[in-house]
FIKOLZA-1660 file (N, C-alpha, C; in steps of 0.1 Angstrom, whole numbers, plus 5000, padded with zeros to 4 digits):
% residues 235
   i   px   py   pz ch aa at
   1 5206 5050 5063  A  M  N
   1 5195 5066 5069  A  M CA
   1 5200 5064 5080  A  M  C
   2 5208 5073 5080  A  Q  N
   2 5217 5072 5094  A  Q CA
   2 5213 5087 5103  A  Q  C
   3 5213 5083 5114  A  G  N
   3 5208 5097 5129  A  G CA
   3 5227 5096 5136  A  G  C
   4 5223 5104 5145  A  S  N
   4 5233 5105 5154  A  S CA
   4 5227 5104 5168  A  S  C
   5 5234 5097 5184  A  C  N
   5 5228 5097 5195  A  C CA
   5 5243 5104 5203  A  C  C
   6 5241 5113 5212  A  K  N
   6 5253 5113 5222  A  K CA
   6 5256 5105 5235  A  K  C
   7 5265 5103 5231  A  T  N
   7 5270 5091 5248  A  T CA
   7 5282 5095 5251  A  T  C
   8 5285 5093 5263  A  N  N
   8 5295 5095 5273  A  N CA
   8 5310 5085 5268  A  N  C
   9 5321 5088 5267  A  K  N
   9 5328 5082 5267  A  K CA
   9 5340 5080 5279  A  K  C
  10 5340 5092 5283  A  Q  N
  10 5343 5097 5299  A  Q CA
  10 5340 5104 5307  A  Q  C
  11 5343 5108 5318  A  P  N
  11 5335 5116 5326  A  P CA
  11 5331 5129 5324  A  P  C
  12 5324 5134 5323  A  N  N
  12 5321 5150 5318  A  N CA
  12 5323 5148 5306  A  N  C
  13 5323 5142 5295  A  S  N
  13 5327 5144 5281  A  S CA
  13 5315 5139 5277  A  S  C
  14 5309 5140 5262  A  I  N
  14 5302 5140 5253  A  I CA
  14 5303 5140 5241  A  I  C
  15 5299 5129 5230  A  H  N
  15 5302 5126 5219  A  H CA
  15 5293 5121 5209  A  H  C
  16 5292 5123 5198  A  E  N
  16 5282 5121 5190  A  E CA
  16 5289 5107 5186  A  E  C
  17 5278 5095 5185  A  Q  N
  17 5279 5083 5180  A  Q CA
  17 5271 5082 5166  A  Q  C
  18 5277 5078 5154  A  P  N
  18 5268 5075 5145  A  P CA
  18 5256 5062 5145  A  P  C
  19 5245 5058 5139  A  I  N
  19 5235 5051 5146  A  I CA
  19 5224 5047 5128  A  I  C
  20 5224 5036 5128  A  S  N
  20 5215 5034 5112  A  S CA
  20 5204 5031 5118  A  S  C
  21 5192 5041 5115  A  L  N
  21 5178 5045 5112  A  L CA
  21 5173 5034 5112  A  L  C
  22 5163 5028 5115  A  K  N
  22 5157 5016 5110  A  K CA
  22 5146 5020 5098  A  K  C
  23 5143 5011 5088  A  E  N
  23 5135 5018 5076  A  E CA
  23 5126 5004 5071  A  E  C
  24 5115 5005 5076  A  Y  N
  24 5104 4998 5072  A  Y CA
  24 5101 4993 5059  A  Y  C
  25 5098 4982 5050  A  L  N
  25 5091 4979 5037  A  L CA
  25 5085 4971 5039  A  L  C
  26 5071 4977 5033  A  V  N
  26 5059 4969 5043  A  V CA
  26 5050 4962 5028  A  V  C
  27 5043 4954 5026  A  C  N
  27 5034 4950 5015  A  C CA
  27 5020 4945 5026  A  C  C
  28 5007 4953 5023  A  I  N
  28 4998 4946 5027  A  I CA
  28 4988 4941 5017  A  I  C
  29 4983 4927 5017  A  Y  N
  29 4975 4922 5006  A  Y CA
  29 4957 4918 5014  A  Y  C
  30 4948 4920 5002  A  Y  N
  30 4939 4913 5007  A  Y CA
  30 4940 4899 5008  A  Y  C
  31 4932 4891 5013  A  H  N
  31 4927 4876 5017  A  H CA
  31 4915 4875 5020  A  H  C
  32 4910 4865 5009  A  K  N
  32 4896 4860 5007  A  K CA
  32 4892 4850 5014  A  K  C
  33 4888 4850 5023  A  P  N
  33 4887 4836 5031  A  P CA
  33 4878 4822 5023  A  P  C
  34 4879 4820 5013  A  S  N
  34 4873 4810 5001  A  S CA
  34 4883 4800 4995  A  S  C
  35 4880 4785 4991  A  K  N
  35 4887 4778 4984  A  K CA
  35 4889 4779 4970  A  K  C
  36 4882 4790 4965  A  S  N
  36 4877 4792 4952  A  S CA
  36 4891 4806 4953  A  S  C
  37 4893 4813 4962  A  D  N
  37 4905 4824 4957  A  D CA
  37 4916 4815 4953  A  D  C
  38 4920 4824 4945  A  D  N
  38 4934 4822 4939  A  D CA
  38 4944 4828 4938  A  D  C
  39 4943 4834 4949  A  K  N
  39 4955 4841 4960  A  K CA
  39 4967 4851 4954  A  K  C
  40 4954 4856 4942  A  A  N
  40 4964 4869 4933  A  A CA
  40 4969 4878 4942  A  A  C
  41 4960 4883 4948  A  F  N
  41 4966 4894 4956  A  F CA
  41 4978 4891 4964  A  F  C
  42 4979 4881 4974  A  Q  N
  42 4989 4874 4979  A  Q CA
  42 5004 4873 4970  A  Q  C
  43 4995 4869 4957  A  R  N
  43 5009 4864 4950  A  R CA
  43 5019 4874 4944  A  R  C
  44 5013 4885 4943  A  A  N
  44 5015 4900 4936  A  A CA
  44 5025 4906 4952  A  A  C
  45 5019 4906 4963  A  S  N
  45 5023 4908 4974  A  S CA
  45 5037 4901 4974  A  S  C
  46 5039 4888 4975  A  N  N
  46 5050 4880 4975  A  N CA
  46 5062 4887 4967  A  N  C
  47 5058 4886 4953  A  H  N
  47 5065 4890 4948  A  H CA
  47 5072 4903 4948  A  H  C
  48 5062 4913 4949  A  C  N
  48 5064 4928 4952  A  C CA
  48 5080 4928 4966  A  C  C
  49 5075 4916 4976  A  L  N
  49 5082 4917 4989  A  L CA
  49 5099 4914 4984  A  L  C
  50 5096 4904 4976  A  S  N
  50 5109 4895 4971  A  S CA
  50 5117 4910 4963  A  S  C
  51 5113 4915 4953  A  Q  N
  51 5117 4925 4948  A  Q CA
  51 5126 4936 4960  A  Q  C
  52 5114 4940 4964  A  L  N
  52 5119 4950 4977  A  L CA
  52 5134 4947 4983  A  L  C
  53 5128 4932 4987  A  K  N
  53 5147 4925 4995  A  K CA
  53 5158 4925 4981  A  K  C
  54 5156 4927 4972  A  L  N
  54 5167 4924 4966  A  L CA
  54 5173 4939 4962  A  L  C
  55 5164 4946 4962  A  N  N
  55 5171 4960 4959  A  N CA
  55 5173 4972 4970  A  N  C
  56 5170 4962 4982  A  N  N
  56 5172 4969 5000  A  N CA
  56 5183 4965 5009  A  N  C
  57 5193 4964 5003  A  C  N
  57 5200 4953 5014  A  C CA
  57 5207 4962 5027  A  C  C
  58 5208 4960 5036  A  G  N
  58 5213 4963 5049  A  G CA
  58 5209 4956 5060  A  G  C
  59 5212 4959 5067  A  D  N
  59 5210 4955 5085  A  D CA
  59 5197 4964 5087  A  D  C
  60 5200 4973 5086  A  N  N
  60 5192 4986 5089  A  N CA
  60 5177 4984 5086  A  N  C
  61 5175 4978 5074  A  F  N
  61 5159 4973 5066  A  F CA
  61 5150 4965 5072  A  F  C
  62 5138 4964 5076  A  I  N
  62 5125 4955 5079  A  I CA
  62 5120 4955 5070  A  I  C
  63 5115 4941 5068  A  F  N
  63 5105 4939 5057  A  F CA
  63 5094 4934 5065  A  F  C
  64 5080 4933 5061  A  K  N
  64 5068 4930 5069  A  K CA
  64 5058 4930 5058  A  K  C
  65 5053 4919 5060  A  E  N
  65 5041 4913 5049  A  E CA
  65 5032 4912 5057  A  E  C
  66 5017 4918 5053  A  Y  N
  66 5004 4916 5066  A  Y CA
  66 4990 4908 5053  A  Y  C
  67 4984 4903 5060  A  Q  N
  67 4970 4899 5054  A  Q CA
  67 4959 4902 5058  A  Q  C
  68 4957 4908 5051  A  V  N
  68 4939 4914 5056  A  V CA
  68 4931 4907 5048  A  V  C
  69 4919 4909 5058  A  T  N
  69 4903 4905 5055  A  T CA
  69 4898 4912 5053  A  T  C
  70 4891 4918 5062  A  S  N
  70 4880 4928 5064  A  S CA
  70 4886 4943 5072  A  S  C
  71 4880 4954 5062  A  G  N
  71 4882 4966 5070  A  G CA
  71 4890 4970 5084  A  G  C
  72 4886 4963 5090  A  Q  N
  72 4886 4964 5108  A  Q CA
  72 4901 4955 5110  A  Q  C
  73 4904 4944 5097  A  D  N
  73 4917 4942 5100  A  D CA
  73 4927 4951 5096  A  D  C
  74 4927 4958 5084  A  F  N
  74 4935 4969 5074  A  F CA
  74 4936 4980 5087  A  F  C
  75 4926 4987 5096  A  K  N
  75 4929 4995 5103  A  K CA
  75 4937 4989 5116  A  K  C
  76 4935 4976 5120  A  K  N
  76 4944 4971 5129  A  K CA
  76 4955 4973 5125  A  K  C
  77 4960 4966 5116  A  I  N
  77 4976 4961 5110  A  I CA
  77 4980 4978 5111  A  I  C
  78 4978 4990 5103  A  W  N
  78 4980 4998 5105  A  W CA
  78 4983 5003 5118  A  W  C
  79 4974 5003 5128  A  A  N
  79 4973 5009 5140  A  A CA
  79 4987 5000 5144  A  A  C
  80 4991 4982 5142  A  T  N
  80 5001 4981 5147  A  T CA
  80 5015 4987 5142  A  T  C
  81 5018 4985 5127  A  I  N
  81 5028 4997 5122  A  I CA
  81 5026 5005 5130  A  I  C
  82 5017 5015 5130  A  F  N
  82 5023 5028 5136  A  F CA
  82 5032 5028 5151  A  F  C
  83 5026 5017 5159  A  A  N
  83 5023 5018 5172  A  A CA
  83 5043 5011 5167  A  A  C
  84 5045 5001 5161  A  E  N
  84 5058 4998 5164  A  E CA
  84 5067 5008 5156  A  E  C
  85 5064 5015 5148  A  L  N
  85 5075 5021 5143  A  L CA
  85 5079 5034 5155  A  L  C
  86 5069 5038 5163  A  N  N
  86 5070 5044 5174  A  N CA
  86 5079 5038 5181  A  N  C
  87 5076 5025 5185  A  K  N
  87 5085 5021 5198  A  K CA
  87 5100 5019 5192  A  K  C
  88 5106 5018 5180  A  N  N
  88 5117 5014 5171  A  N CA
  88 5124 5026 5168  A  N  C
  89 5117 5033 5169  A  V  N
  89 5118 5049 5164  A  V CA
  89 5126 5048 5148  A  V  C
  90 5119 5041 5144  A  A  N
  90 5120 5037 5126  A  A CA
  90 5108 5045 5118  A  A  C
  91 5113 5042 5104  A  K  N
  91 5106 5050 5096  A  K CA
  91 5101 5039 5085  A  K  C
  92 5086 5043 5080  A  V  N
  92 5084 5038 5061  A  V CA
  92 5094 5043 5053  A  V  C
  93 5102 5032 5044  A  K  N
  93 5106 5038 5034  A  K CA
  93 5098 5040 5021  A  K  C
  94 5092 5023 5019  A  E  N
  94 5082 5020 5008  A  E CA
  94 5072 5014 5015  A  E  C
  95 5055 5016 5013  A  M  N
  95 5047 5008 5011  A  M CA
  95 5041 5000 5005  A  M  C
  96 5030 4989 5002  A  H  N
  96 5026 4989 4988  A  H CA
  96 5013 4979 4994  A  H  C
  97 5002 4986 4991  A  V  N
  97 4985 4981 4994  A  V CA
  97 4984 4977 4979  A  V  C
  98 4979 4961 4983  A  F  N
  98 4974 4952 4971  A  F CA
  98 4961 4950 4977  A  F  C
  99 4946 4954 4972  A  S  N
  99 4935 4954 4972  A  S CA
  99 4927 4957 4965  A  S  C
 100 4909 4957 4966  A  H  N
 100 4901 4961 4959  A  H CA
 100 4901 4976 4966  A  H  C
 101 4892 4983 4953  A  S  N
 101 4890 4999 4956  A  S CA
 101 4880 5004 4952  A  S  C
 102 4870 5012 4952  A  S  N
 102 4862 5019 4952  A  S CA
 102 4862 5033 4950  A  S  C
 103 4855 5035 4937  A  K  N
 103 4858 5048 4928  A  K CA
 103 4843 5052 4921  A  K  C
 104 4830 5057 4928  A  T  N
 104 4820 5061 4915  A  T CA
 104 4815 5075 4921  A  T  C
 105 4827 5081 4929  A  G  N
 105 4821 5096 4931  A  G CA
 105 4815 5098 4944  A  G  C
 106 4808 5088 4954  A  G  N
 106 4801 5089 4966  A  G CA
 106 4810 5092 4976  A  G  C
 107 4800 5092 4987  A  E  N
 107 4807 5094 4998  A  E CA
 107 4816 5083 5004  A  E  C
 108 4816 5069 4999  A  N  N
 108 4817 5056 5003  A  N CA
 108 4830 5049 4996  A  N  C
 109 4833 5059 4990  A  D  N
 109 4848 5054 4981  A  D CA
 109 4858 5052 4987  A  D  C
 110 4867 5042 4987  A  G  N
 110 4879 5041 4993  A  G CA
 110 4885 5026 4992  A  G  C
 111 4891 5023 4999  A  L  N
 111 4899 5006 5000  A  L CA
 111 4887 4999 5001  A  L  C
 112 4886 4987 4996  A  E  N
 112 4877 4979 4998  A  E CA
 112 4878 4964 5004  A  E  C
 113 4877 4960 5018  A  F  N
 113 4877 4946 5024  A  F CA
 113 4863 4940 5024  A  F  C
 114 4864 4932 5030  A  L  N
 114 4853 4922 5031  A  L CA
 114 4847 4930 5047  A  L  C
 115 4834 4932 5048  A  S  N
 115 4828 4936 5060  A  S CA
 115 4827 4926 5072  A  S  C
 116 4830 4937 5085  A  T  N
 116 4826 4923 5100  A  T CA
 116 4812 4921 5101  A  T  C
 117 4813 4909 5101  A  R  N
 117 4797 4907 5106  A  R CA
 117 4798 4895 5123  A  R  C
 118 4783 4902 5125  A  D  N
 118 4782 4889 5142  A  D CA
 118 4782 4877 5138  A  D  C
 119 4772 4867 5150  A  R  N
 119 4774 4852 5151  A  R CA
 119 4759 4856 5140  A  R  C
 120 4753 4863 5144  A  R  N
 120 4740 4862 5133  A  R CA
 120 4735 4869 5119  A  R  C
 121 4752 4871 5114  A  N  N
 121 4753 4874 5101  A  N CA
 121 4754 4885 5097  A  N  C
 122 4753 4896 5110  A  E  N
 122 4747 4910 5109  A  E CA
 122 4762 4920 5107  A  E  C
 123 4760 4930 5099  A  V  N
 123 4768 4934 5096  A  V CA
 123 4774 4948 5106  A  V  C
 124 4786 4943 5112  A  L  N
 124 4793 4953 5121  A  L CA
 124 4794 4966 5118  A  L  C
 125 4805 4962 5109  A  E  N
 125 4811 4973 5101  A  E CA
 125 4818 4971 5090  A  E  C
 126 4812 4977 5078  A  D  N
 126 4814 4975 5061  A  D CA
 126 4824 4975 5060  A  D  C
 127 4829 4969 5046  A  G  N
 127 4845 4968 5044  A  G CA
 127 4854 4975 5037  A  G  C
 128 4842 4990 5038  A  T  N
 128 4849 4998 5032  A  T CA
 128 4861 5011 5039  A  T  C
 129 4874 5009 5031  A  I  N
 129 4879 5022 5045  A  I CA
 129 4877 5032 5038  A  I  C
 130 4866 5045 5041  A  S  N
 130 4864 5058 5031  A  S CA
 130 4871 5067 5031  A  S  C
 131 4873 5074 5024  A  Y  N
 131 4876 5084 5027  A  Y CA
 131 4879 5097 5041  A  Y  C
 132 4870 5093 5044  A  S  N
 132 4869 5097 5061  A  S CA
 132 4875 5092 5071  A  S  C
 133 4877 5080 5068  A  E  N
 133 4885 5071 5076  A  E CA
 133 4898 5071 5072  A  E  C
 134 4900 5071 5058  A  I  N
 134 4915 5074 5055  A  I CA
 134 4922 5085 5063  A  I  C
 135 4911 5093 5065  A  S  N
 135 4915 5108 5069  A  S CA
 135 4917 5101 5087  A  S  C
 136 4914 5093 5092  A  Q  N
 136 4917 5094 5107  A  Q CA
 136 4924 5080 5112  A  Q  C
 137 4931 5075 5098  A  L  N
 137 4944 5067 5099  A  L CA
 137 4957 5069 5107  A  L  C
 138 4960 5065 5115  A  E  N
 138 4972 5068 5121  A  E CA
 138 4984 5078 5112  A  E  C
 139 4988 5087 5114  A  K  N
 139 5002 5092 5105  A  K CA
 139 5015 5091 5109  A  K  C
 140 5018 5081 5098  A  L  N
 140 5035 5072 5100  A  L CA
 140 5047 5078 5102  A  L  C
 141 5054 5075 5105  A  R  N
 141 5068 5081 5104  A  R CA
 141 5073 5076 5088  A  R  C
 142 5071 5084 5081  A  W  N
 142 5081 5084 5067  A  W CA
 142 5093 5091 5061  A  W  C
 143 5103 5079 5062  A  S  N
 143 5118 5080 5056  A  S CA
 143 5116 5090 5040  A  S  C
 144 5124 5101 5037  A  P  N
 144 5123 5113 5034  A  P CA
 144 5124 5101 5018  A  P  C
 145 5116 5112 5006  A  N  N
 145 5113 5102 4996  A  N CA
 145 5108 5089 4999  A  N  C
 146 5100 5090 5010  A  A  N
 146 5091 5077 5009  A  A CA
 146 5080 5073 4998  A  A  C
 147 5079 5061 4994  A  N  N
 147 5064 5059 4987  A  N CA
 147 5053 5053 4992  A  N  C
 148 5043 5053 4991  A  L  N
 148 5029 5044 4995  A  L CA
 148 5019 5042 4981  A  L  C
 149 5023 5030 4975  A  V  N
 149 5016 5028 4961  A  V CA
 149 5006 5019 4966  A  V  C
 150 4995 5018 4960  A  L  N
 150 4983 5018 4958  A  L CA
 150 4978 5011 4949  A  L  C
 151 4979 4998 4946  A  H  N
 151 4974 4986 4935  A  H CA
 151 4962 4987 4930  A  H  C
 152 4953 4994 4941  A  G  N
 152 4940 4986 4939  A  G CA
 152 4931 5000 4924  A  G  C
 153 4923 4993 4921  A  C  N
 153 4916 4999 4907  A  C CA
 153 4912 5012 4908  A  C  C
 154 4913 5024 4899  A  N  N
 154 4914 5038 4902  A  N CA
 154 4916 5046 4911  A  N  C
 155 4922 5041 4920  A  T  N
 155 4928 5048 4933  A  T CA
 155 4937 5060 4929  A  T  C
 156 4939 5067 4918  A  G  N
 156 4941 5075 4911  A  G CA
 156 4932 5082 4903  A  G  C
 157 4925 5078 4904  A  L  N
 157 4911 5088 4894  A  L CA
 157 4903 5097 4904  A  L  C
 158 4908 5107 4899  A  R  N
 158 4896 5118 4906  A  R CA
 158 4881 5122 4898  A  R  C
 159 4882 5116 4887  A  G  N
 159 4867 5119 4885  A  G CA
 159 4857 5135 4887  A  G  C
 160 4845 5130 4890  A  T  N
 160 4835 5140 4894  A  T CA
 160 4842 5143 4907  A  T  C
 161 4848 5134 4917  A  S  N
 161 4853 5144 4928  A  S CA
 161 4867 5148 4926  A  S  C
 162 4867 5161 4932  A  V  N
 162 4883 5167 4932  A  V CA
 162 4896 5159 4939  A  V  C
 163 4893 5151 4944  A  Q  N
 163 4900 5142 4956  A  Q CA
 163 4902 5125 4950  A  Q  C
 164 4908 5121 4950  A  S  N
 164 4913 5103 4944  A  S CA
 164 4917 5099 4956  A  S  C
 165 4910 5087 4962  A  I  N
 165 4917 5078 4968  A  I CA
 165 4933 5081 4974  A  I  C
 166 4944 5087 4964  A  A  N
 166 4956 5090 4963  A  A CA
 166 4959 5099 4977  A  A  C
 167 4952 5108 4965  A  D  N
 167 4948 5126 4973  A  D CA
 167 4951 5127 4988  A  D  C
 168 4935 5115 4994  A  V  N
 168 4932 5119 5006  A  V CA
 168 4944 5108 5019  A  V  C
 169 4949 5097 5011  A  F  N
 169 4961 5094 5016  A  F CA
 169 4972 5105 5016  A  F  C
 170 4976 5107 5009  A  A  N
 170 4987 5122 5006  A  A CA
 170 4983 5132 5015  A  A  C
 171 4971 5135 5014  A  I  N
 171 4968 5147 5028  A  I CA
 171 4973 5143 5038  A  I  C
 172 4967 5132 5046  A  R  N
 172 4969 5128 5058  A  R CA
 172 4980 5121 5061  A  R  C
 173 4989 5113 5054  A  Q  N
 173 4999 5115 5059  A  Q CA
 173 5010 5120 5056  A  Q  C
 174 5006 5133 5051  A  E  N
 174 5017 5143 5045  A  E CA
 174 5032 5142 5039  A  E  C
 175 5037 5132 5044  A  K  N
 175 5054 5130 5044  A  K CA
 175 5056 5121 5034  A  K  C
 176 5049 5119 5022  A  C  N
 176 5053 5106 5014  A  C CA
 176 5047 5107 5000  A  C  C
 177 5051 5103 4989  A  R  N
 177 5043 5102 4977  A  R CA
 177 5034 5090 4978  A  R  C
 178 5023 5095 4973  A  V  N
 178 5013 5087 4970  A  V CA
 178 5010 5083 4960  A  V  C
 179 5010 5066 4956  A  H  N
 179 5011 5064 4940  A  H CA
 179 4997 5058 4941  A  H  C
 180 4985 5061 4925  A  G  N
 180 4973 5060 4926  A  G CA
 180 4973 5053 4916  A  G  C
 181 4963 5043 4909  A  Q  N
 181 4960 5035 4899  A  Q CA
 181 4952 5046 4887  A  Q  C
 182 4953 5048 4874  A  K  N
 182 4945 5059 4873  A  K CA
 182 4935 5051 4858  A  K  C
 183 4930 5041 4863  A  G  N
 183 4921 5031 4860  A  G CA
 183 4921 5017 4865  A  G  C
 184 4913 5006 4856  A  W  N
 184 4913 4993 4866  A  W CA
 184 4922 4986 4867  A  W  C
 185 4925 4980 4881  A  A  N
 185 4938 4973 4878  A  A CA
 185 4938 4958 4875  A  A  C
 186 4948 4948 4868  A  Y  N
 186 4948 4933 4860  A  Y CA
 186 4961 4931 4867  A  Y  C
 187 4957 4918 4872  A  F  N
 187 4968 4910 4871  A  F CA
 187 4977 4910 4864  A  F  C
 188 4992 4908 4858  A  S  N
 188 4995 4906 4847  A  S CA
 188 5010 4894 4852  A  S  C
 189 5018 4890 4843  A  K  N
 189 5029 4883 4843  A  K CA
 189 5037 4891 4838  A  K  C
 190 5039 4902 4831  A  K  N
 190 5044 4911 4828  A  K CA
 190 5045 4926 4837  A  K  C
 191 5057 4932 4838  A  E  N
 191 5053 4947 4845  A  E CA
 191 5054 4954 4837  A  E  C
 192 5058 4956 4824  A  A  N
 192 5059 4968 4816  A  A CA
 192 5045 4968 4806  A  A  C
 193 5043 4956 4805  A  V  N
 193 5029 4953 4790  A  V CA
 193 5022 4940 4797  A  V  C
 194 5006 4942 4798  A  Y  N
 194 4999 4935 4803  A  Y CA
 194 4999 4916 4794  A  Y  C
 195 5002 4910 4807  A  E  N
 195 5000 4896 4797  A  E CA
 195 4989 4886 4811  A  E  C
 196 4980 4875 4801  A  R  N
 196 4974 4870 4813  A  R CA
 196 4982 4862 4821  A  R  C
 197 4976 4861 4835  A  T  N
 197 4983 4856 4841  A  T CA
 197 4975 4839 4844  A  T  C
 198 4980 4829 4849  A  S  N
 198 4979 4817 4854  A  S CA
 198 4980 4816 4868  A  S  C
 199 4971 4805 4876  A  P  N
 199 4968 4805 4890  A  P CA
 199 4981 4798 4895  A  P  C
 200 4989 4793 4889  A  T  N
 200 5003 4786 4892  A  T CA
 200 5017 4798 4886  A  T  C
 201 5014 4811 4887  A  D  N
 201 5022 4822 4882  A  D CA
 201 5028 4825 4899  A  D  C
 202 5042 4827 4900  A  K  N
 202 5047 4835 4913  A  K CA
 202 5051 4848 4909  A  K  C
 203 5054 4847 4897  A  E  N
 203 5060 4867 4896  A  E CA
 203 5048 4872 4888  A  E  C
 204 5039 4883 4898  A  I  N
 204 5025 4886 4892  A  I CA
 204 5029 4902 4893  A  I  C
 205 5016 4908 4890  A  Y  N
 205 5022 4921 4892  A  Y CA
 205 5005 4926 4888  A  Y  C
 206 5001 4938 4898  A  L  N
 206 4985 4944 4901  A  L CA
 206 4989 4956 4896  A  L  C
 207 4980 4962 4884  A  W  N
 207 4986 4975 4879  A  W CA
 207 4974 4983 4864  A  W  C
 208 4976 4988 4867  A  A  N
 208 4962 4993 4853  A  A CA
 208 4970 4998 4842  A  A  C
 209 4964 4988 4829  A  Y  N
 209 4968 4987 4819  A  Y CA
 209 4963 4993 4810  A  Y  C
 210 4963 4995 4799  A  S  N
 210 4959 5006 4782  A  S CA
 210 4947 4991 4779  A  S  C
 211 4941 4983 4786  A  R  N
 211 4929 4971 4780  A  R CA
 211 4916 4975 4793  A  R  C
 212 4910 4963 4787  A  G  N
 212 4896 4959 4793  A  G CA
 212 4888 4971 4791  A  G  C
 213 4888 4973 4807  A  N  N
 213 4880 4992 4809  A  N CA
 213 4883 5000 4805  A  N  C
 214 4898 5001 4805  A  N  N
 214 4909 5010 4804  A  N CA
 214 4911 5015 4786  A  N  C
 215 4902 5009 4780  A  S  N
 215 4907 5008 4762  A  S CA
 215 4893 5010 4760  A  S  C
 216 4894 5017 4747  A  Y  N
 216 4880 5015 4742  A  Y CA
 216 4879 5006 4730  A  Y  C
 217 4890 5000 4725  A  V  N
 217 4888 4985 4718  A  V CA
 217 4885 4971 4731  A  V  C
 218 4888 4974 4743  A  G  N
 218 4883 4967 4751  A  G CA
 218 4893 4954 4752  A  G  C
 219 4891 4940 4755  A  N  N
 219 4900 4932 4759  A  N CA
 219 4912 4930 4751  A  N  C
 220 4922 4938 4742  A  I  N
 220 4935 4931 4738  A  I CA
 220 4942 4924 4742  A  I  C
 221 4950 4919 4732  A  T  N
 221 4962 4910 4740  A  T CA
 221 4969 4914 4752  A  T  C
 222 4976 4923 4745  A  G  N
 222 4986 4934 4751  A  G CA
 222 4982 4949 4766  A  G  C
 223 4987 4953 4764  A  G  N
 223 4984 4969 4768  A  G CA
 223 4995 4970 4778  A  G  C
 224 4996 4984 4779  A  E  N
 224 5007 4992 4783  A  E CA
 224 5008 4995 4797  A  E  C
 225 5013 4996 4804  A  K  N
 225 5014 4996 4818  A  K CA
 225 5006 5017 4819  A  K  C
 226 4998 5019 4826  A  I  N
 226 4992 5031 4825  A  I CA
 226 5001 5041 4839  A  I  C
 227 5010 5050 4835  A  P  N
 227 5019 5059 4846  A  P CA
 227 5005 5064 4861  A  P  C
 228 5009 5057 4868  A  A  N
 228 5005 5063 4882  A  A CA
 228 5004 5078 4883  A  A  C
 229 4991 5080 4891  A  L  N
 229 4990 5097 4895  A  L CA
 229 4998 5097 4907  A  L  C
 230 5008 5106 4908  A  I  N
 230 5016 5105 4920  A  I CA
 230 5012 5120 4925  A  I  C
 231 5011 5118 4942  A  V  N
 231 5003 5126 4948  A  V CA
 231 5016 5133 4960  A  V  C
 232 5016 5142 4965  A  E  N
 232 5028 5145 4974  A  E CA
 232 5023 5158 4978  A  E  C
 233 5020 5155 4993  A  K  N
 233 5016 5168 5003  A  K CA
 233 5020 5172 5011  A  K  C
 234 5036 5178 5012  A  K  N
 234 5044 5180 5022  A  K CA
 234 5039 5191 5028  A  K  C
 235 5042 5191 5042  A  K  N
 235 5045 5205 5050  A  K CA
 235 5058 5207 5054  A  K  C
% end
């Protein structure tokens, strides 16, 4: 992606100098602070980032990966990305969010993280990034044909509600394609067809497959990848 700036080579003269605009490729993943956590979200994010690096070569690409635990963490990271993009006059080419999510038709549906608690273990802020909070996130600078991929369960399901989580993100961000899962998401060793993972697998994917809660026949051995709901609300 290129832009241009005007510079002076000689007194009283102006010419345009091509410059390469920085494009960010970002992965955000949920981290559960527990010894029993198998770090599946992190492993899926790590593998996704490695693929992004393989497919995007050049000095103008910047790769970022963020770990978040609470809903408050997520909002802080989003604000950090917003500030950095503006400071560097950069744009996001692709972003992936690996997290839990809820879609029950209630007002508090959204991306799910841990709640924030005080020293007395009282909840200061719940862990849900709800529809209303998604609508208040900073509008990021997006490259042409940019993608925001939500890997959490049911992020592309509209159900009894007119809007899915993906819809709300698309309406707020305006200038990117948002991909949401049309069913429950599972960790898989293969991208196109579900294959059960182990705690040692490094190449894993988080996506909705035709199995388990997404299939009438339940936990079948395989299960094909379900195409995402893709929403684009450009102005």
